[in-house]
C-alpha positions as CSV (number, residue, x, y, z in Angstrom):
1,M,0.1,-0.1,0.0
2,T,1.5,3.4,-0.9
3,T,1.7,5.8,2.1
4,G,1.3,9.5,1.7
5,A,4.8,10.2,2.4
6,H,5.7,8.5,-1.1
7,R,3.2,10.0,-3.1
8,P,3.9,12.8,-5.4
9,F,3.3,16.4,-4.2
10,V,0.7,17.1,-6.8
11,S,-1.6,14.3,-5.2
12,R,-2.3,16.6,-2.5
13,L,-6.0,17.9,-2.4
14,A,-5.2,21.6,-2.4
15,I,-2.9,21.3,-5.4
16,R,-5.3,19.3,-7.4
17,F,-8.0,21.4,-6.5
18,A,-5.9,24.5,-7.6
19,I,-4.9,22.9,-10.9
20,I,-8.4,22.1,-11.7
21,L,-9.5,25.6,-10.8
22,G,-6.7,27.1,-13.0
23,L,-7.7,25.0,-15.9
24,A,-11.3,26.3,-15.6
25,L,-9.8,29.7,-15.5
26,L,-8.1,29.2,-18.8
27,P,-10.8,30.3,-21.0
28,T,-11.3,33.5,-19.2
29,G,-7.6,34.2,-19.0
30,F,-7.7,33.8,-22.9
31,I,-10.5,36.0,-23.3
32,A,-8.6,38.8,-21.0
33,F,-5.3,38.2,-23.0
34,V,-7.3,38.7,-26.3
35,Q,-8.9,41.8,-24.9
36,T,-5.5,43.4,-23.7
37,K,-4.0,42.4,-27.2
38,A,-7.0,44.3,-28.9
39,L,-6.5,47.2,-26.6
40,E,-2.7,47.4,-27.3
41,N,-3.4,47.1,-31.0
42,E,-5.8,50.1,-30.6
43,V,-3.2,52.0,-28.4
44,Q,-0.8,51.4,-31.0
45,A,-3.0,52.4,-34.0
46,R,-3.7,55.8,-32.0
47,S,0.0,56.1,-31.5
48,E,0.4,55.8,-35.2
49,I,-2.4,58.6,-36.0
50,A,-0.6,60.8,-33.3
51,L,2.7,60.1,-35.2
52,M,1.4,61.3,-38.5
53,G,-0.3,64.2,-36.9
54,A,3.0,65.2,-35.2
55,T,4.8,64.9,-38.5
56,L,2.3,67.1,-40.4
57,Q,2.2,69.8,-37.6
58,S,6.1,69.6,-37.5
59,A,6.4,70.2,-41.2
60,L,3.2,72.4,-41.6
61,P,5.2,75.8,-42.2
62,E,7.6,74.0,-44.8
63,T,4.8,72.0,-46.7
64,G,2.6,74.9,-46.5
65,L,5.1,77.1,-48.2
66,I,5.8,74.5,-50.9
67,Q,2.2,74.1,-51.8
68,K,1.6,77.9,-51.9
69,V,4.5,78.4,-54.2
70,R,3.5,75.4,-56.1
71,G,0.2,77.4,-56.8
72,I,2.0,80.6,-57.7
73,V,4.3,78.7,-60.1
74,G,1.0,77.3,-61.8
75,S,-0.4,80.6,-61.9
76,L,2.7,82.1,-63.3
77,A,3.1,79.7,-66.1
78,A,-0.5,80.7,-67.3
79,A,0.4,84.4,-67.4
80,V,3.8,83.7,-69.0
81,P,2.5,83.6,-72.6
82,N,1.1,86.9,-72.4
83,V,4.7,88.6,-71.7
84,V,7.2,86.3,-73.1
85,N,7.9,88.6,-76.0
86,D,8.0,91.6,-74.1
87,P,11.1,91.2,-71.8
88,Q,10.5,94.2,-69.7
89,A,7.0,93.1,-69.0
90,C,8.3,89.5,-68.3
91,D,10.8,90.8,-65.6
92,A,8.0,93.0,-64.2
93,L,5.9,89.9,-63.8
94,M,8.5,87.9,-62.4
95,K,9.3,90.7,-59.7
96,R,5.5,91.1,-58.9
97,V,5.4,87.4,-58.2
98,Q,8.6,87.7,-55.7
99,V,6.7,90.6,-54.0
100,E,4.0,87.9,-53.4
101,E,6.7,85.5,-52.0
102,P,9.4,87.4,-50.8
103,S,11.0,84.1,-49.5
104,A,11.8,83.1,-53.1
105,S,15.3,83.7,-54.3
106,L,14.5,83.6,-58.0
107,V,11.5,83.7,-60.0
108,A,12.1,83.0,-63.6
109,F,11.1,81.7,-67.0
110,I,13.3,79.1,-68.5
111,P,12.9,78.8,-72.3
112,L,13.7,75.6,-74.5
113,N,17.3,76.8,-75.0
114,G,18.1,77.0,-71.5
115,I,19.2,80.6,-71.4
116,M,17.3,82.6,-68.8
117,T,16.4,86.2,-69.8
118,C,13.3,86.8,-68.0
119,S,13.6,86.7,-64.2
120,T,14.0,88.5,-61.0
121,S,17.7,88.6,-61.6
122,D,19.4,91.5,-63.3
123,K,21.7,89.2,-64.9
124,D,21.0,86.6,-67.6
125,F,22.0,83.0,-67.0
126,D,22.8,80.0,-69.2
127,F,21.4,76.8,-67.7
128,S,22.0,74.7,-70.5
129,D,24.9,72.9,-69.1
130,L,22.8,71.6,-66.0
131,P,21.5,68.1,-66.4
132,V,18.6,69.0,-64.1
133,L,17.5,71.6,-66.7
134,W,16.9,69.0,-69.5
135,K,15.2,66.7,-66.7
136,L,12.6,69.5,-66.2
137,L,12.1,70.4,-69.9
138,K,11.7,66.8,-70.9
139,A,9.2,66.2,-68.1
140,Q,6.9,68.9,-69.5
141,E,4.9,68.6,-66.0
142,P,4.9,70.2,-62.7
143,A,8.0,69.2,-61.0
144,F,10.6,69.9,-58.1
145,A,14.3,70.2,-58.3
146,V,17.0,70.3,-55.7
147,N,20.1,72.3,-56.6
148,P,22.9,72.0,-54.0
149,E,24.4,75.0,-55.3
150,G,22.3,77.6,-57.1
151,P,23.9,79.5,-59.8
152,V,22.1,82.7,-58.9
153,S,21.8,82.6,-55.1
154,G,24.9,80.8,-54.4
155,T,23.0,78.4,-51.9
156,S,21.1,75.2,-51.8
157,V,17.7,75.7,-53.3
158,L,14.4,73.9,-54.0
159,G,13.3,74.5,-57.5
160,I,9.6,74.4,-58.1
161,S,8.6,74.3,-61.6
162,H,5.5,74.4,-63.9
163,P,5.6,73.8,-67.9
164,V,4.5,76.9,-70.0
165,F,2.3,76.5,-73.3
166,D,1.1,79.2,-75.4
167,K,-2.5,79.3,-76.6
168,A,-1.8,77.1,-79.5
169,G,-0.6,74.4,-77.1
170,T,3.2,74.9,-77.9
171,Y,5.7,74.0,-75.2
172,L,7.6,77.1,-74.5
173,G,9.6,76.2,-71.7
174,F,8.8,76.2,-67.9
175,A,8.3,78.8,-65.0
176,S,10.3,78.2,-61.9
177,V,10.5,79.5,-58.2
178,S,13.7,78.8,-56.1
179,L,13.3,78.5,-52.4
180,P,16.5,78.7,-50.4
181,H,16.9,75.8,-48.0
182,N,18.0,78.2,-45.2
183,V,14.6,79.9,-45.4
184,L,12.7,76.4,-45.1
185,K,15.1,75.9,-42.1
186,E,14.0,79.2,-40.4
187,L,10.5,78.0,-40.8
188,R,11.2,74.8,-39.2
189,F,13.0,76.6,-36.3
190,G,9.7,78.5,-35.9
191,A,7.5,75.4,-35.7
192,F,9.8,73.9,-33.0
193,V,9.5,76.7,-30.5
194,N,8.1,75.3,-27.1
195,Q,8.4,71.8,-28.6
196,D,12.0,70.9,-27.9
197,E,11.4,68.0,-25.9
198,F,9.1,66.4,-28.6
199,T,10.6,67.5,-31.9
200,S,14.3,67.2,-30.9
201,A,13.8,63.6,-31.7
202,V,11.8,63.9,-34.9
203,L,13.5,64.0,-38.3
204,F,11.5,64.7,-41.3
205,W,12.1,65.4,-44.9
206,T,10.2,65.8,-48.2
207,F,10.6,64.0,-51.5
208,D,9.2,63.9,-55.0
209,G,7.5,61.5,-57.1
210,D,11.0,60.4,-58.3
211,G,12.0,59.4,-54.6
212,T,14.4,62.4,-54.5
213,V,14.8,64.3,-51.2
214,L,13.8,68.0,-51.6
215,T,13.9,69.5,-48.1
216,S,14.7,68.3,-44.6
217,N,15.0,69.6,-41.1
218,I,18.6,68.2,-41.0
219,E,21.3,68.7,-43.4
220,L,20.5,67.1,-46.8
221,G,23.7,65.2,-47.0
222,A,22.8,63.6,-43.5
223,V,19.4,62.3,-44.7
224,T,20.8,59.3,-46.6
225,E,21.5,57.6,-43.2
226,K,18.2,58.3,-41.9
227,L,16.4,56.7,-44.9
228,P,14.8,52.9,-44.7
229,A,17.6,50.7,-45.4
230,D,15.4,48.0,-47.1
231,R,13.4,50.1,-49.7
232,P,14.2,53.4,-51.8
233,L,11.8,56.4,-51.3
234,K,10.1,55.6,-54.7
235,V,8.4,52.7,-53.4
236,Y,6.0,55.0,-51.0
237,V,4.9,56.9,-54.1
238,G,1.2,56.6,-54.7
239,N,0.7,54.9,-51.5
240,E,-1.8,56.1,-48.5
241,S,-0.6,57.6,-45.2
242,S,1.3,54.9,-43.3
243,V,3.4,54.3,-40.1
244,F,5.9,51.4,-40.2
245,A,8.9,50.2,-38.4
246,A,12.2,49.6,-40.1
247,R,15.8,50.1,-39.6
248,S,17.6,53.0,-41.0
249,A,20.8,52.9,-43.4
250,S,22.8,53.7,-40.3
251,G,21.2,50.3,-38.6
252,S,19.1,52.2,-36.0
253,P,15.6,51.0,-35.4
254,M,13.3,53.8,-36.4
255,T,9.4,54.4,-36.9
256,Y,8.7,56.0,-40.1
257,A,5.5,57.8,-41.0
258,V,4.7,58.9,-44.5
259,V,2.0,61.3,-45.7
260,P,1.1,62.5,-49.2
261,I,1.2,66.4,-49.4
262,V,0.6,66.4,-53.1
263,R,-0.4,62.8,-54.2
264,G,2.2,61.7,-56.8
265,D,4.4,64.6,-56.7
266,L,5.3,65.5,-53.0
267,Y,5.4,63.4,-49.9
268,L,6.6,63.7,-46.4
269,M,8.4,61.2,-44.3
270,S,9.3,61.4,-40.8
271,S,11.5,59.3,-38.5
272,F,11.2,58.8,-34.7
273,L,13.8,56.8,-32.8
274,T,12.1,53.6,-31.6
275,H,12.1,53.0,-28.2
276,R,13.8,49.5,-27.7
277,E,11.2,47.7,-25.6
278,T,12.4,45.3,-22.8
279,I,11.1,42.0,-22.0
280,G,9.4,43.7,-18.8
281,E,7.6,46.2,-20.9
282,A,6.5,43.7,-23.5
283,V,5.0,41.5,-20.6
284,Y,3.6,44.3,-18.6
285,P,0.4,44.7,-20.3
286,Y,-0.4,41.1,-19.6
287,L,0.7,40.9,-16.1
288,P,-2.6,41.9,-14.6
289,T,-4.3,39.0,-16.4
290,F,-1.6,36.8,-15.2
291,L,-1.9,37.9,-11.8
292,M,-5.5,37.4,-11.7
293,W,-5.2,33.8,-13.0
294,L,-2.2,33.3,-10.3
295,A,-4.3,34.8,-7.6
296,G,-7.1,32.4,-8.4
297,L,-4.9,29.6,-8.2
298,I,-3.6,30.7,-4.7
299,G,-7.2,31.4,-3.5
300,A,-8.2,27.8,-4.7
301,G,-5.5,26.2,-2.9
302,L,-6.3,28.4,0.4
303,A,-10.0,27.6,0.0
304,A,-9.2,23.8,-0.2
305,E,-6.8,24.2,2.7
306,F,-9.1,26.2,4.9
307,L,-12.3,24.1,4.2
308,V,-11.1,20.7,3.5
309,T,-7.5,19.6,3.7
310,R,-6.9,21.0,7.3
311,H,-9.8,19.0,8.8
312,V,-8.6,15.8,6.5
313,R,-5.4,16.1,8.0
314,T,-6.8,16.3,11.6
315,L,-9.1,13.1,10.8
316,H,-5.9,11.4,9.3
317,C,-3.9,12.0,12.5
318,A,-6.7,10.6,14.7
319,I,-7.1,7.6,12.6
320,V,-3.6,6.8,12.1
321,G,-3.0,7.2,15.9
322,F,-6.1,4.9,16.8
323,A,-4.9,2.4,14.2
324,R,-1.3,2.3,15.9
325,G,-3.1,1.7,19.4
326,D,-3.6,5.0,20.8
327,R,-6.9,4.5,22.6
328,R,-7.4,8.1,23.8
329,L,-10.7,9.3,23.0
330,L,-9.8,12.7,21.3
331,V,-12.4,15.6,20.8
332,L,-11.7,16.6,17.1
333,D,-12.3,20.4,16.6
334,V,-14.3,20.3,13.1
335,R,-16.6,23.2,14.2
336,T,-15.9,25.1,11.1
337,A,-15.7,22.1,8.9
338,P,-18.2,21.7,6.1
339,L,-21.3,19.6,7.2
340,E,-19.9,16.3,5.2
341,L,-16.7,16.4,7.1
342,S,-18.2,17.2,10.4
343,E,-20.7,14.2,9.9
344,L,-17.6,12.0,9.1
345,A,-15.7,13.2,12.3
346,S,-18.7,12.4,14.4
347,A,-19.1,9.1,12.9
348,Y,-15.5,8.4,13.6
349,S,-15.8,9.4,17.1
350,A,-18.9,7.2,17.5
351,M,-17.0,4.5,15.8
352,T,-13.8,4.8,18.2
353,E,-16.0,5.0,21.3
354,S,-17.8,1.9,20.2
355,I,-14.8,0.1,19.6
356,T,-13.0,1.3,22.8
357,R,-16.0,0.3,24.7
358,S,-16.1,-3.2,23.3
359,E,-12.4,-3.7,23.8
360,A,-12.9,-2.7,27.5
361,E,-15.7,-5.3,27.9
362,L,-13.7,-8.0,26.2
363,E,-10.6,-7.3,28.7
364,D,-12.9,-7.6,31.7
365,I,-14.3,-10.9,30.4
366,V,-10.9,-12.1,29.8
367,H,-9.7,-11.0,33.3
368,Q,-12.7,-12.9,34.9
369,K,-11.8,-16.1,33.0
370,E,-8.4,-15.8,34.3
371,V,-9.5,-15.4,37.9
372,L,-11.8,-18.5,37.6
373,L,-8.9,-20.4,36.0
374,R,-6.5,-19.7,38.8
375,E,-9.3,-20.6,41.4
376,V,-9.7,-24.1,39.6
377,H,-6.0,-24.6,39.5
378,H,-5.9,-23.7,43.3
379,R,-8.6,-26.1,44.2
380,V,-7.1,-28.9,41.9
381,K,-3.7,-28.2,43.7
382,N,-5.4,-28.6,47.2
383,N,-7.2,-31.7,46.2
384,L,-4.1,-33.3,45.0
385,Q,-2.5,-32.5,48.0
386,L,-5.1,-34.0,50.2
387,I,-4.9,-37.2,48.2
388,S,-1.0,-37.0,48.6
389,S,-1.5,-36.8,52.6
390,I,-4.0,-39.7,52.8
391,I,-1.7,-41.9,50.7
392,N,1.1,-41.0,53.0
393,I,-0.7,-41.9,55.9
394,Q,-1.7,-45.3,54.8
395,I,1.7,-46.0,53.7
396,R,2.9,-45.3,57.3
397,S,0.3,-47.6,58.8
398,T,0.6,-50.7,56.5
399,R,2.7,-53.6,57.3
400,S,2.5,-55.7,54.0
401,D,5.5,-55.8,51.6
402,E,2.9,-55.2,48.8
403,A,1.7,-52.1,50.0
């Protein structure tokens, strides 16, 4: 027979009860886990929306200026055919546009030969040796171009162009407005006032439909290391707003947000240094669910101990002691035990009392028989002694040899 001392620990009632209750609580725990995951996804989605909002807000002055100038260039391209043959009127038109947008370093019309004669500059320039010129002329559509060293301003500029057609539909060239990058930088600085704690970790840049970076809140040469390492910018052209995680070209884990400003032509991308989530932070949202499940197990174990196990242990000790010969009639304290165990304890007490009484009666009967047997032995001894004495008397009184 296997004793309790040799049985495994999980054979105990409290442990088994806790395991069964834990299994019963698993569906509830699974539902809580799913709900926590759904809440985490919702928080993530809201965070992504906030990131896109922060991206737009941070770059709003810059993108607002670009879109404004884009509209101005479109209007300018429509007016150029009326003055293209009048150099003075053409120059006056360009200067009026510059008054409308004083941040522009150059407003000009570039004909098909690449020689600029109509502009806000007092000098004529020959752009025919610039590759970007022929790219813009060939495109015959609104476009953006970055020139690291503008020949007129001598600084890095963003050129916003629009094709010019006469009334007959003949392609004449393109109108262009150049925005110095230092002006855009000043706009970015104004957007960051009182937001240093947040925007210091935010990098953003604009790019065109060809994936060419146009502007950035850092040096353009440093943007290359901040771009996603796995895909070129052109991949994001034509897509909706999105937030995704990727590693930058420098190997840092980043969170990127892409927002179309002018669909197909101008996009805004921002990058945020991704917080490296520790194991503890990843587990923390699910910790309350696990603690509730664990509390259920502990509660089940304590309930089994308080209601059942301790009373069963009391009965066990009493039964083992009685089986080993301890005939003391113990008073079992089972007042707080469930009714079934209380009745079992009463039955045990009645049984032990009956057995003890029966054993006492048997001992009395055995004792009485032993007394009677000793009395019989004593009387037999006396009779035998009497017979021996009579025989001795007769032996002394006889005279025959036969006796």
